[in-house]
N, CA, C and O atoms as a Tripos MOL2 file, in Angstrom:
@<TRIPOS>MOLECULE
protein
  304   303    76     0     0
PROTEIN
NO_CHARGES

@<TRIPOS>ATOM
      1 N          42.8070  -16.7110   25.2320 N.3       1 ARG1
      2 CA         42.3730  -15.4540   24.7020 C.3       1 ARG1
      3 C          41.9200  -14.5100   25.7980 C.2       1 ARG1
      4 O          41.3230  -13.4710   25.5170 O.2       1 ARG1
      5 N          42.1960  -14.8580   27.0300 N.am      2 GLY2
      6 CA         41.8150  -14.0080   28.1340 C.3       2 GLY2
      7 C          42.4050  -14.5190   29.4230 C.2       2 GLY2
      8 O          43.2020  -15.4570   29.4220 O.2       2 GLY2
      9 N          42.0160  -13.9050   30.5270 N.am      3 THR3
     10 CA         42.5380  -14.3190   31.8190 C.3       3 THR3
     11 C          41.5600  -15.2030   32.5800 C.2       3 THR3
     12 O          41.8450  -15.6200   33.7030 O.2       3 THR3
     13 N          40.4230  -15.4890   31.9850 N.am      4 TYR4
     14 CA         39.4350  -16.3960   32.5790 C.3       4 TYR4
     15 C          39.1040  -15.9900   34.0120 C.2       4 TYR4
     16 O          39.1480  -16.8050   34.9330 O.2       4 TYR4
     17 N          38.7720  -14.7140   34.1780 N.am      5 ASP5
     18 CA         38.4400  -14.1740   35.4900 C.3       5 ASP5
     19 C          37.2580  -14.8970   36.1300 C.2       5 ASP5
     20 O          37.1290  -14.9070   37.3540 O.2       5 ASP5
     21 N          36.4090  -15.4910   35.3280 N.am      6 TRP6
     22 CA         35.2170  -16.1680   35.8380 C.3       6 TRP6
     23 C          35.5180  -17.5810   36.3400 C.2       6 TRP6
     24 O          34.6500  -18.2090   36.9460 O.2       6 TRP6
     25 N          36.7350  -18.0980   36.1010 N.am      7 TYR7
     26 CA         37.0840  -19.4370   36.5700 C.3       7 TYR7
     27 C          37.1190  -19.4770   38.0930 C.2       7 TYR7
     28 O          37.6300  -18.5630   38.7400 O.2       7 TYR7
     29 N          36.5790  -20.5330   38.6440 N.am      8 GLY8
     30 CA         36.7020  -20.7940   40.0700 C.3       8 GLY8
     31 C          37.8940  -21.6960   40.3230 C.2       8 GLY8
     32 O          38.5700  -22.1220   39.3870 O.2       8 GLY8
     33 N          38.1480  -21.9850   41.5830 N.am      9 ALA9
     34 CA         39.2970  -22.8190   41.9530 C.3       9 ALA9
     35 C          39.2290  -24.1980   41.3030 C.2       9 ALA9
     36 O          40.2480  -24.7180   40.8480 O.2       9 ALA9
     37 N          38.0420  -24.7920   41.2540 N.am     10 MET10
     38 CA         37.8970  -26.1300   40.6640 C.3      10 MET10
     39 C          38.2120  -26.1150   39.1620 C.2      10 MET10
     40 O          38.8220  -27.0520   38.6470 O.2      10 MET10
     41 N          37.7990  -25.0550   38.4630 N.am     11 GLN11
     42 CA         38.0910  -24.9650   37.0290 C.3      11 GLN11
     43 C          39.5950  -24.8210   36.7880 C.2      11 GLN11
     44 O          40.1270  -25.4010   35.8420 O.2      11 GLN11
     45 N          40.2850  -24.0480   37.6430 N.am     12 TRP12
     46 CA         41.7330  -23.9190   37.4880 C.3      12 TRP12
     47 C          42.4320  -25.2430   37.7870 C.2      12 TRP12
     48 O          43.4180  -25.5820   37.1330 O.2      12 TRP12
     49 N          41.9340  -25.9900   38.7640 N.am     13 ARG13
     50 CA         42.5230  -27.3090   39.0520 C.3      13 ARG13
     51 C          42.3500  -28.2380   37.8590 C.2      13 ARG13
     52 O          43.2760  -28.9650   37.5000 O.2      13 ARG13
     53 N          41.1730  -28.2200   37.2430 N.am     14 ALA14
     54 CA         40.9280  -29.0640   36.0670 C.3      14 ALA14
     55 C          41.8180  -28.6340   34.9100 C.2      14 ALA14
     56 O          42.3730  -29.4770   34.2050 O.2      14 ALA14
     57 N          41.9560  -27.3290   34.7110 N.am     15 LYS15
     58 CA         42.8050  -26.8160   33.6310 C.3      15 LYS15
     59 C          44.2650  -27.2060   33.8700 C.2      15 LYS15
     60 O          44.9690  -27.5860   32.9340 O.2      15 LYS15
     61 N          44.7190  -27.1120   35.1210 N.am     16 ARG16
     62 CA         46.0930  -27.5100   35.4540 C.3      16 ARG16
     63 C          46.2900  -29.0050   35.2040 C.2      16 ARG16
     64 O          47.3220  -29.4080   34.6660 O.2      16 ARG16
     65 N          45.3150  -29.8320   35.5860 N.am     17 TRP17
     66 CA         45.4020  -31.2740   35.3840 C.3      17 TRP17
     67 C          45.5370  -31.5920   33.8990 C.2      17 TRP17
     68 O          46.3930  -32.3880   33.5110 O.2      17 TRP17
     69 N          44.7060  -30.9800   33.0730 N.am     18 VAL18
     70 CA         44.7550  -31.2190   31.6210 C.3      18 VAL18
     71 C          46.0610  -30.6830   31.0360 C.2      18 VAL18
     72 O          46.7040  -31.3480   30.2240 O.2      18 VAL18
     73 N          46.4470  -29.4820   31.4510 N.am     19 THR19
     74 CA         47.6540  -28.8480   30.9070 C.3      19 THR19
     75 C          48.9020  -29.6680   31.2130 C.2      19 THR19
     76 O          49.7790  -29.7880   30.3570 O.2      19 THR19
     77 N          49.0010  -30.2260   32.3940 N.am     20 ARG20
     78 CA         50.1690  -31.0390   32.7520 C.3      20 ARG20
     79 C          50.2700  -32.3070   31.9040 C.2      20 ARG20
     80 O          51.3600  -32.8550   31.7400 O.2      20 ARG20
     81 N          49.1550  -32.7700   31.3720 N.am     21 ARG21
     82 CA         49.1410  -33.9950   30.5760 C.3      21 ARG21
     83 C          49.1660  -33.7280   29.0700 C.2      21 ARG21
     84 O          49.1410  -34.6620   28.2680 O.2      21 ARG21
     85 N          49.2140  -32.4670   28.6990 N.am     22 SER22
     86 CA         49.2030  -32.0860   27.2830 C.3      22 SER22
     87 C          50.6200  -32.1010   26.7210 C.2      22 SER22
     88 O          51.5770  -31.7450   27.4090 O.2      22 SER22
     89 N          50.7400  -32.5160   25.4650 N.am     23 SER23
     90 CA         52.0630  -32.5040   24.8350 C.3      23 SER23
     91 C          52.4590  -31.0940   24.4160 C.2      23 SER23
     92 O          53.6490  -30.7830   24.3710 O.2      23 SER23
     93 N          51.4930  -30.2370   24.1100 N.am     24 ARG24
     94 CA         51.7630  -28.8510   23.7490 C.3      24 ARG24
     95 C          50.6700  -27.9840   24.3320 C.2      24 ARG24
     96 O          49.5060  -28.3840   24.3630 O.2      24 ARG24
     97 N          51.0280  -26.8080   24.7920 N.am     25 VAL25
     98 CA         50.0670  -25.8190   25.2640 C.3      25 VAL25
     99 C          50.3370  -24.5510   24.4760 C.2      25 VAL25
    100 O          51.4610  -24.0480   24.4570 O.2      25 VAL25
    101 N          49.3050  -24.0380   23.8290 N.am     26 VAL26
    102 CA         49.4680  -22.8810   22.9510 C.3      26 VAL26
    103 C          48.6550  -21.7110   23.4840 C.2      26 VAL26
    104 O          47.5060  -21.8700   23.8960 O.2      26 VAL26
    105 N          49.2660  -20.5400   23.4690 N.am     27 ALA27
    106 CA         48.5830  -19.2910   23.8160 C.3      27 ALA27
    107 C          48.7940  -18.3280   22.6560 C.2      27 ALA27
    108 O          49.7110  -18.5080   21.8550 O.2      27 ALA27
    109 N          47.9410  -17.3000   22.5620 N.am     28 ASN28
    110 CA         48.1020  -16.3490   21.4680 C.3      28 ASN28
    111 C          48.8390  -15.0800   21.8840 C.2      28 ASN28
    112 O          48.9270  -14.1310   21.1050 O.2      28 ASN28
    113 N          49.3680  -15.0560   23.1050 N.am     29 SER29
    114 CA         50.2090  -13.9310   23.5360 C.3      29 SER29
    115 C          51.1380  -14.4110   24.6520 C.2      29 SER29
    116 O          50.8080  -15.3380   25.3920 O.2      29 SER29
    117 N          52.2800  -13.7810   24.7600 N.am     30 ARG30
    118 CA         53.2280  -14.1210   25.8280 C.3      30 ARG30
    119 C          52.6040  -13.7770   27.1750 C.2      30 ARG30
    120 O          52.7550  -14.5300   28.1380 O.2      30 ARG30
    121 N          51.8970  -12.6320   27.2530 N.am     31 MET31
    122 CA         51.2650  -12.2320   28.4960 C.3      31 MET31
    123 C          50.2290  -13.2690   28.9520 C.2      31 MET31
    124 O          50.1680  -13.6190   30.1310 O.2      31 MET31
    125 N          49.4240  -13.7530   28.0090 N.am     32 GLY32
    126 CA         48.4310  -14.7760   28.3400 C.3      32 GLY32
    127 C          49.0800  -16.0710   28.7970 C.2      32 GLY32
    128 O          48.6210  -16.6990   29.7510 O.2      32 GLY32
    129 N          50.1460  -16.4700   28.1200 N.am     33 ALA33
    130 CA         50.8660  -17.6920   28.4940 C.3      33 ALA33
    131 C          51.4810  -17.5500   29.8810 C.2      33 ALA33
    132 O          51.3890  -18.4630   30.7010 O.2      33 ALA33
    133 N          52.1030  -16.4120   30.1400 N.am     34 ASP34
    134 CA         52.7300  -16.1870   31.4490 C.3      34 ASP34
    135 C          51.6860  -16.1540   32.5650 C.2      34 ASP34
    136 O          51.9090  -16.6940   33.6480 O.2      34 ASP34
    137 N          50.5440  -15.5160   32.2910 N.am     35 PHE35
    138 CA         49.4780  -15.4570   33.2960 C.3      35 PHE35
    139 C          48.9700  -16.8610   33.6190 C.2      35 PHE35
    140 O          48.8380  -17.2250   34.7880 O.2      35 PHE35
    141 N          48.6870  -17.6460   32.5800 N.am     36 ALA36
    142 CA         48.1760  -19.0110   32.7860 C.3      36 ALA36
    143 C          49.2060  -19.8590   33.5180 C.2      36 ALA36
    144 O          48.8550  -20.6180   34.4220 O.2      36 ALA36
    145 N          50.4660  -19.7390   33.1370 N.am     37 ALA37
    146 CA         51.5250  -20.5050   33.7950 C.3      37 ALA37
    147 C          51.5950  -20.1510   35.2760 C.2      37 ALA37
    148 O          51.6800  -21.0340   36.1300 O.2      37 ALA37
    149 N          51.5600  -18.8590   35.5720 N.am     38 GLN38
    150 CA         51.6330  -18.4120   36.9690 C.3      38 GLN38
    151 C          50.4110  -18.8890   37.7420 C.2      38 GLN38
    152 O          50.5380  -19.3720   38.8680 O.2      38 GLN38
    153 N          49.2350  -18.7590   37.1500 N.am     39 ARG39
    154 CA         47.9840  -19.1350   37.8290 C.3      39 ARG39
    155 C          47.9240  -20.6360   38.1140 C.2      39 ARG39
    156 O          47.3570  -21.0620   39.1200 O.2      39 ARG39
    157 N          48.5170  -21.4380   37.2120 N.am     40 MET40
    158 CA         48.4870  -22.8880   37.3920 C.3      40 MET40
    159 C          49.7370  -23.4310   38.0660 C.2      40 MET40
    160 O          49.8370  -24.6350   38.3060 O.2      40 MET40
    161 N          50.6930  -22.5580   38.3750 N.am     41 GLY41
    162 CA         51.9170  -23.0040   39.0340 C.3      41 GLY41
    163 C          52.8010  -23.8490   38.1330 C.2      41 GLY41
    164 O          53.4640  -24.7770   38.5960 O.2      41 GLY41
    165 N          52.8080  -23.5240   36.8390 N.am     42 LEU42
    166 CA         53.6110  -24.2740   35.8650 C.3      42 LEU42
    167 C          54.6960  -23.3750   35.2950 C.2      42 LEU42
    168 O          54.5490  -22.1530   35.3160 O.2      42 LEU42
    169 N          55.7860  -23.9500   34.7840 N.am     43 PRO43
    170 CA         56.8340  -23.1280   34.1790 C.3      43 PRO43
    171 C          56.3560  -22.5070   32.8630 C.2      43 PRO43
    172 O          55.7130  -23.1840   32.0600 O.2      43 PRO43
    173 N          56.6610  -21.2360   32.6370 N.am     44 PRO44
    174 CA         56.2810  -20.5880   31.3730 C.3      44 PRO44
    175 C          56.8470  -21.3130   30.1490 C.2      44 PRO44
    176 O          56.2910  -21.2060   29.0560 O.2      44 PRO44
    177 N          57.9360  -22.0400   30.3230 N.am     45 ALA45
    178 CA         58.5260  -22.7830   29.1980 C.3      45 ALA45
    179 C          57.6040  -23.8820   28.6860 C.2      45 ALA45
    180 O          57.8100  -24.3920   27.5840 O.2      45 ALA45
    181 N          56.5930  -24.2560   29.4620 N.am     46 ASN46
    182 CA         55.6320  -25.2770   29.0200 C.3      46 ASN46
    183 C          54.6590  -24.7490   27.9740 C.2      46 ASN46
    184 O          53.9050  -25.5230   27.3850 O.2      46 ASN46
    185 N          54.6690  -23.4450   27.7390 N.am     47 PHE47
    186 CA         53.7140  -22.8150   26.8430 C.3      47 PHE47
    187 C          54.4100  -22.3070   25.5870 C.2      47 PHE47
    188 O          55.4830  -21.7070   25.6560 O.2      47 PHE47
    189 N          53.7870  -22.5530   24.4470 N.am     48 ASP48
    190 CA         54.2460  -21.9820   23.1760 C.3      48 ASP48
    191 C          53.3050  -20.8490   22.8120 C.2      48 ASP48
    192 O          52.1100  -20.9050   23.1040 O.2      48 ASP48
    193 N          53.8420  -19.8280   22.1780 N.am     49 VAL49
    194 CA         53.0190  -18.6950   21.7570 C.3      49 VAL49
    195 C          52.9530  -18.6720   20.2420 C.2      49 VAL49
    196 O          53.9800  -18.6640   19.5620 O.2      49 VAL49
    197 N          51.7470  -18.6610   19.7270 N.am     50 ILE50
    198 CA         51.5120  -18.4720   18.2940 C.3      50 ILE50
    199 C          50.6080  -17.2530   18.1930 C.2      50 ILE50
    200 O          49.4270  -17.3060   18.5380 O.2      50 ILE50
    201 N          51.1760  -16.1670   17.7190 N.am     51 TYR51
    202 CA         50.4440  -14.9050   17.6550 C.3      51 TYR51
    203 C          49.3640  -14.9600   16.5850 C.2      51 TYR51
    204 O          49.4730  -15.7050   15.6110 O.2      51 TYR51
    205 N          48.3240  -14.1640   16.7780 N.am     52 ASN52
    206 CA         47.2670  -14.0640   15.7720 C.3      52 ASN52
    207 C          47.8820  -13.6280   14.4500 C.2      52 ASN52
    208 O          48.7770  -12.7830   14.4240 O.2      52 ASN52
    209 N          47.4060  -14.1980   13.3680 N.am     53 GLY53
    210 CA         48.0080  -13.9490   12.0630 C.3      53 GLY53
    211 C          47.2770  -12.9570   11.1920 C.2      53 GLY53
    212 O          47.2470  -13.1170    9.9720 O.2      53 GLY53
    213 N          46.6910  -11.9460   11.7760 N.am     54 VAL54
    214 CA         45.9630  -10.9570   10.9930 C.3      54 VAL54
    215 C          46.7930   -9.6890   10.9140 C.2      54 VAL54
    216 O          47.0880   -9.0590   11.9300 O.2      54 VAL54
    217 N          47.1640   -9.3240    9.7020 N.am     55 ALA55
    218 CA         47.9080   -8.0850    9.5100 C.3      55 ALA55
    219 C          46.9090   -6.9310    9.4120 C.2      55 ALA55
    220 O          45.9410   -6.9970    8.6550 O.2      55 ALA55
    221 N          47.1520   -5.8950   10.1740 N.am     56 VAL56
    222 CA         46.2700   -4.7330   10.1640 C.3      56 VAL56
    223 C          47.0120   -3.5830    9.4980 C.2      56 VAL56
    224 O          48.1020   -3.1910    9.9170 O.2      56 VAL56
    225 N          46.3960   -3.0580    8.4560 N.am     57 GLU57
    226 CA         47.0010   -1.9360    7.7440 C.3      57 GLU57
    227 C          46.8800   -0.6720    8.5870 C.2      57 GLU57
    228 O          45.8680   -0.4730    9.2580 O.2      57 GLU57
    229 N          47.8960    0.1810    8.5600 N.am     58 PRO58
    230 CA         47.8030    1.4310    9.3080 C.3      58 PRO58
    231 C          46.7140    2.3350    8.7200 C.2      58 PRO58
    232 O          46.4640    2.3280    7.5150 O.2      58 PRO58
    233 N          46.0870    3.0940    9.5800 N.am     59 VAL59
    234 CA         45.0470    4.0310    9.1410 C.3      59 VAL59
    235 C          45.7180    5.2950    8.6400 C.2      59 VAL59
    236 O          46.5990    5.8420    9.3030 O.2      59 VAL59
    237 N          45.3020    5.7570    7.4720 N.am     60 ALA60
    238 CA         45.8810    6.9730    6.8850 C.3      60 ALA60
    239 C          45.6020    8.1690    7.7890 C.2      60 ALA60
    240 O          44.5590    8.2420    8.4380 O.2      60 ALA60
    241 N          46.5470    9.1030    7.8230 N.am     61 ALA61
    242 CA         46.3990   10.3050    8.6460 C.3      61 ALA61
    243 C          45.1070   11.0350    8.2940 C.2      61 ALA61
    244 O          44.8030   11.2440    7.1190 O.2      61 ALA61
    245 N          44.3600   11.4160    9.3040 N.am     62 GLY62
    246 CA         43.1280   12.1690    9.0970 C.3      62 GLY62
    247 C          41.8940   11.3060    8.8880 C.2      62 GLY62
    248 O          40.7740   11.7990    9.0220 O.2      62 GLY62
    249 N          42.0700   10.0360    8.5640 N.am     63 THR63
    250 CA         40.9290    9.1630    8.2910 C.3      63 THR63
    251 C          40.0550    8.9910    9.5290 C.2      63 THR63
    252 O          38.8300    9.0780    9.4530 O.2      63 THR63
    253 N          40.6810    8.7520   10.6360 N.am     64 ARG64
    254 CA         39.9420    8.5310   11.8770 C.3      64 ARG64
    255 C          39.0880    9.7500   12.2240 C.2      64 ARG64
    256 O          37.9030    9.6160   12.5270 O.2      64 ARG64
    257 N          39.6910   10.9300   12.1790 N.am     65 GLU65
    258 CA         38.9670   12.1560   12.5080 C.3      65 GLU65
    259 C          37.8220   12.3930   11.5350 C.2      65 GLU65
    260 O          36.7340   12.8060   11.9370 O.2      65 GLU65
    261 N          38.0670   12.1300   10.2550 N.am     66 SER66
    262 CA         37.0360   12.3010    9.2280 C.3      66 SER66
    263 C          35.8550   11.3600    9.4650 C.2      66 SER66
    264 O          34.7000   11.7730    9.3650 O.2      66 SER66
    265 N          36.1440   10.1090    9.7750 N.am     67 MET67
    266 CA         35.0830    9.1360   10.0230 C.3      67 MET67
    267 C          34.3010    9.4920   11.2860 C.2      67 MET67
    268 O          33.0760    9.3670   11.3110 O.2      67 MET67
    269 N          34.9950    9.9300   12.3290 N.am     68 ARG68
    270 CA         34.3000   10.3240   13.5640 C.3      68 ARG68
    271 C          33.3580   11.4940   13.3020 C.2      68 ARG68
    272 O          32.2320   11.5160   13.7980 O.2      68 ARG68
    273 N          33.8200   12.4570   12.5280 N.am     69 ALA69
    274 CA         32.9700   13.6070   12.2040 C.3      69 ALA69
    275 C          31.7660   13.1620   11.3760 C.2      69 ALA69
    276 O          30.6470   13.6130   11.6190 O.2      69 ALA69
    277 N          31.9850   12.2910   10.4100 N.am     70 GLN70
    278 CA         30.9110   11.8090    9.5520 C.3      70 GLN70
    279 C          29.8610   11.0590   10.3640 C.2      70 GLN70
    280 O          28.6660   11.2040   10.1090 O.2      70 GLN70
    281 N          30.2860   10.2730   11.3230 N.am     71 TRP71
    282 CA         29.3590    9.4600   12.1200 C.3      71 TRP71
    283 C          28.9440   10.1620   13.4260 C.2      71 TRP71
    284 O          28.2100    9.5990   14.2380 O.2      71 TRP71
    285 N          29.4190   11.3810   13.6070 N.am     72 GLN72
    286 CA         29.1030   12.1800   14.7840 C.3      72 GLN72
    287 C          29.4830   11.4620   16.0840 C.2      72 GLN72
    288 O          28.7050   11.3840   17.0340 O.2      72 GLN72
    289 N          30.7100   10.9450   16.0790 N.am     73 VAL73
    290 CA         31.2530   10.2670   17.2530 C.3      73 VAL73
    291 C          32.3090   11.1780   17.8610 C.2      73 VAL73
    292 O          33.1980   11.6570   17.1560 O.2      73 VAL73
    293 N          32.2170   11.4200   19.1600 N.am     74 SER74
    294 CA         33.1890   12.2980   19.8160 C.3      74 SER74
    295 C          34.5670   11.6440   19.8420 C.2      74 SER74
    296 O          34.6750   10.4240   19.9660 O.2      74 SER74
    297 N          35.6180   12.4510   19.7270 N.am     75 PRO75
    298 CA         36.9780   11.9010   19.7980 C.3      75 PRO75
    299 C          37.2550   11.3700   21.2000 C.2      75 PRO75
    300 O          36.8340   11.9500   22.2010 O.2      75 PRO75
    301 N          37.9740   10.2530   21.2420 N.am     76 GLN76
    302 CA         38.2820    9.6450   22.5390 C.3      76 GLN76
    303 C          39.7250    9.2740   22.6080 C.2      76 GLN76
    304 O          40.1790    8.7480   23.6240 O.2      76 GLN76
@<TRIPOS>BOND
     1     1     2 1
     2     2     3 1
     3     3     4 2
     4     3     5 am
     5     5     6 1
     6     6     7 1
     7     7     8 2
     8     7     9 am
     9     9    10 1
    10    10    11 1
    11    11    12 2
    12    11    13 am
    13    13    14 1
    14    14    15 1
    15    15    16 2
    16    15    17 am
    17    17    18 1
    18    18    19 1
    19    19    20 2
    20    19    21 am
    21    21    22 1
    22    22    23 1
    23    23    24 2
    24    23    25 am
    25    25    26 1
    26    26    27 1
    27    27    28 2
    28    27    29 am
    29    29    30 1
    30    30    31 1
    31    31    32 2
    32    31    33 am
    33    33    34 1
    34    34    35 1
    35    35    36 2
    36    35    37 am
    37    37    38 1
    38    38    39 1
    39    39    40 2
    40    39    41 am
    41    41    42 1
    42    42    43 1
    43    43    44 2
    44    43    45 am
    45    45    46 1
    46    46    47 1
    47    47    48 2
    48    47    49 am
    49    49    50 1
    50    50    51 1
    51    51    52 2
    52    51    53 am
    53    53    54 1
    54    54    55 1
    55    55    56 2
    56    55    57 am
    57    57    58 1
    58    58    59 1
    59    59    60 2
    60    59    61 am
    61    61    62 1
    62    62    63 1
    63    63    64 2
    64    63    65 am
    65    65    66 1
    66    66    67 1
    67    67    68 2
    68    67    69 am
    69    69    70 1
    70    70    71 1
    71    71    72 2
    72    71    73 am
    73    73    74 1
    74    74    75 1
    75    75    76 2
    76    75    77 am
    77    77    78 1
    78    78    79 1
    79    79    80 2
    80    79    81 am
    81    81    82 1
    82    82    83 1
    83    83    84 2
    84    83    85 am
    85    85    86 1
    86    86    87 1
    87    87    88 2
    88    87    89 am
    89    89    90 1
    90    90    91 1
    91    91    92 2
    92    91    93 am
    93    93    94 1
    94    94    95 1
    95    95    96 2
    96    95    97 am
    97    97    98 1
    98    98    99 1
    99    99   100 2
   100    99   101 am
   101   101   102 1
   102   102   103 1
   103   103   104 2
   104   103   105 am
   105   105   106 1
   106   106   107 1
   107   107   108 2
   108   107   109 am
   109   109   110 1
   110   110   111 1
   111   111   112 2
   112   111   113 am
   113   113   114 1
   114   114   115 1
   115   115   116 2
   116   115   117 am
   117   117   118 1
   118   118   119 1
   119   119   120 2
   120   119   121 am
   121   121   122 1
   122   122   123 1
   123   123   124 2
   124   123   125 am
   125   125   126 1
   126   126   127 1
   127   127   128 2
   128   127   129 am
   129   129   130 1
   130   130   131 1
   131   131   132 2
   132   131   133 am
   133   133   134 1
   134   134   135 1
   135   135   136 2
   136   135   137 am
   137   137   138 1
   138   138   139 1
   139   139   140 2
   140   139   141 am
   141   141   142 1
   142   142   143 1
   143   143   144 2
   144   143   145 am
   145   145   146 1
   146   146   147 1
   147   147   148 2
   148   147   149 am
   149   149   150 1
   150   150   151 1
   151   151   152 2
   152   151   153 am
   153   153   154 1
   154   154   155 1
   155   155   156 2
   156   155   157 am
   157   157   158 1
   158   158   159 1
   159   159   160 2
   160   159   161 am
   161   161   162 1
   162   162   163 1
   163   163   164 2
   164   163   165 am
   165   165   166 1
   166   166   167 1
   167   167   168 2
   168   167   169 am
   169   169   170 1
   170   170   171 1
   171   171   172 2
   172   171   173 am
   173   173   174 1
   174   174   175 1
   175   175   176 2
   176   175   177 am
   177   177   178 1
   178   178   179 1
   179   179   180 2
   180   179   181 am
   181   181   182 1
   182   182   183 1
   183   183   184 2
   184   183   185 am
   185   185   186 1
   186   186   187 1
   187   187   188 2
   188   187   189 am
   189   189   190 1
   190   190   191 1
   191   191   192 2
   192   191   193 am
   193   193   194 1
   194   194   195 1
   195   195   196 2
   196   195   197 am
   197   197   198 1
   198   198   199 1
   199   199   200 2
   200   199   201 am
   201   201   202 1
   202   202   203 1
   203   203   204 2
   204   203   205 am
   205   205   206 1
   206   206   207 1
   207   207   208 2
   208   207   209 am
   209   209   210 1
   210   210   211 1
   211   211   212 2
   212   211   213 am
   213   213   214 1
   214   214   215 1
   215   215   216 2
   216   215   217 am
   217   217   218 1
   218   218   219 1
   219   219   220 2
   220   219   221 am
   221   221   222 1
   222   222   223 1
   223   223   224 2
   224   223   225 am
   225   225   226 1
   226   226   227 1
   227   227   228 2
   228   227   229 am
   229   229   230 1
   230   230   231 1
   231   231   232 2
   232   231   233 am
   233   233   234 1
   234   234   235 1
   235   235   236 2
   236   235   237 am
   237   237   238 1
   238   238   239 1
   239   239   240 2
   240   239   241 am
   241   241   242 1
   242   242   243 1
   243   243   244 2
   244   243   245 am
   245   245   246 1
   246   246   247 1
   247   247   248 2
   248   247   249 am
   249   249   250 1
   250   250   251 1
   251   251   252 2
   252   251   253 am
   253   253   254 1
   254   254   255 1
   255   255   256 2
   256   255   257 am
   257   257   258 1
   258   258   259 1
   259   259   260 2
   260   259   261 am
   261   261   262 1
   262   262   263 1
   263   263   264 2
   264   263   265 am
   265   265   266 1
   266   266   267 1
   267   267   268 2
   268   267   269 am
   269   269   270 1
   270   270   271 1
   271   271   272 2
   272   271   273 am
   273   273   274 1
   274   274   275 1
   275   275   276 2
   276   275   277 am
   277   277   278 1
   278   278   279 1
   279   279   280 2
   280   279   281 am
   281   281   282 1
   282   282   283 1
   283   283   284 2
   284   283   285 am
   285   285   286 1
   286   286   287 1
   287   287   288 2
   288   287   289 am
   289   289   290 1
   290   290   291 1
   291   291   292 2
   292   291   293 am
   293   293   294 1
   294   294   295 1
   295   295   296 2
   296   295   297 am
   297   297   298 1
   298   298   299 1
   299   299   300 2
   300   299   301 am
   301   301   302 1
   302   302   303 1
   303   303   304 2
@<TRIPOS>SUBSTRUCTURE
     1 ARG1         2 RESIDUE 1 A ARG
     2 GLY2         6 RESIDUE 1 A GLY
     3 THR3        10 RESIDUE 1 A THR
     4 TYR4        14 RESIDUE 1 A TYR
     5 ASP5        18 RESIDUE 1 A ASP
     6 TRP6        22 RESIDUE 1 A TRP
     7 TYR7        26 RESIDUE 1 A TYR
     8 GLY8        30 RESIDUE 1 A GLY
     9 ALA9        34 RESIDUE 1 A ALA
    10 MET10       38 RESIDUE 1 A MET
    11 GLN11       42 RESIDUE 1 A GLN
    12 TRP12       46 RESIDUE 1 A TRP
    13 ARG13       50 RESIDUE 1 A ARG
    14 ALA14       54 RESIDUE 1 A ALA
    15 LYS15       58 RESIDUE 1 A LYS
    16 ARG16       62 RESIDUE 1 A ARG
    17 TRP17       66 RESIDUE 1 A TRP
    18 VAL18       70 RESIDUE 1 A VAL
    19 THR19       74 RESIDUE 1 A THR
    20 ARG20       78 RESIDUE 1 A ARG
    21 ARG21       82 RESIDUE 1 A ARG
    22 SER22       86 RESIDUE 1 A SER
    23 SER23       90 RESIDUE 1 A SER
    24 ARG24       94 RESIDUE 1 A ARG
    25 VAL25       98 RESIDUE 1 A VAL
    26 VAL26      102 RESIDUE 1 A VAL
    27 ALA27      106 RESIDUE 1 A ALA
    28 ASN28      110 RESIDUE 1 A ASN
    29 SER29      114 RESIDUE 1 A SER
    30 ARG30      118 RESIDUE 1 A ARG
    31 MET31      122 RESIDUE 1 A MET
    32 GLY32      126 RESIDUE 1 A GLY
    33 ALA33      130 RESIDUE 1 A ALA
    34 ASP34      134 RESIDUE 1 A ASP
    35 PHE35      138 RESIDUE 1 A PHE
    36 ALA36      142 RESIDUE 1 A ALA
    37 ALA37      146 RESIDUE 1 A ALA
    38 GLN38      150 RESIDUE 1 A GLN
    39 ARG39      154 RESIDUE 1 A ARG
    40 MET40      158 RESIDUE 1 A MET
    41 GLY41      162 RESIDUE 1 A GLY
    42 LEU42      166 RESIDUE 1 A LEU
    43 PRO43      170 RESIDUE 1 A PRO
    44 PRO44      174 RESIDUE 1 A PRO
    45 ALA45      178 RESIDUE 1 A ALA
    46 ASN46      182 RESIDUE 1 A ASN
    47 PHE47      186 RESIDUE 1 A PHE
    48 ASP48      190 RESIDUE 1 A ASP
    49 VAL49      194 RESIDUE 1 A VAL
    50 ILE50      198 RESIDUE 1 A ILE
    51 TYR51      202 RESIDUE 1 A TYR
    52 ASN52      206 RESIDUE 1 A ASN
    53 GLY53      210 RESIDUE 1 A GLY
    54 VAL54      214 RESIDUE 1 A VAL
    55 ALA55      218 RESIDUE 1 A ALA
    56 VAL56      222 RESIDUE 1 A VAL
    57 GLU57      226 RESIDUE 1 A GLU
    58 PRO58      230 RESIDUE 1 A PRO
    59 VAL59      234 RESIDUE 1 A VAL
    60 ALA60      238 RESIDUE 1 A ALA
    61 ALA61      242 RESIDUE 1 A ALA
    62 GLY62      246 RESIDUE 1 A GLY
    63 THR63      250 RESIDUE 1 A THR
    64 ARG64      254 RESIDUE 1 A ARG
    65 GLU65      258 RESIDUE 1 A GLU
    66 SER66      262 RESIDUE 1 A SER
    67 MET67      266 RESIDUE 1 A MET
    68 ARG68      270 RESIDUE 1 A ARG
    69 ALA69      274 RESIDUE 1 A ALA
    70 GLN70      278 RESIDUE 1 A GLN
    71 TRP71      282 RESIDUE 1 A TRP
    72 GLN72      286 RESIDUE 1 A GLN
    73 VAL73      290 RESIDUE 1 A VAL
    74 SER74      294 RESIDUE 1 A SER
    75 PRO75      298 RESIDUE 1 A PRO
    76 GLN76      302 RESIDUE 1 A GLN
């Protein structure tokens, strides 16, 4: 779910050791899987991607602007 910027070299070595011995490695995005594969020196084919399963409904036109005005939030 992230790039684990806080990991040190020892944590990446441990993650690589576990990942090489795993029967399946799952990531929730192709970008995350590719990053982890590159960082651990493993083939991207070792990773399966299962995307998050939450469908987000589109916001109706004007709703965002109306809510920002109501809550006095500047447009960004």
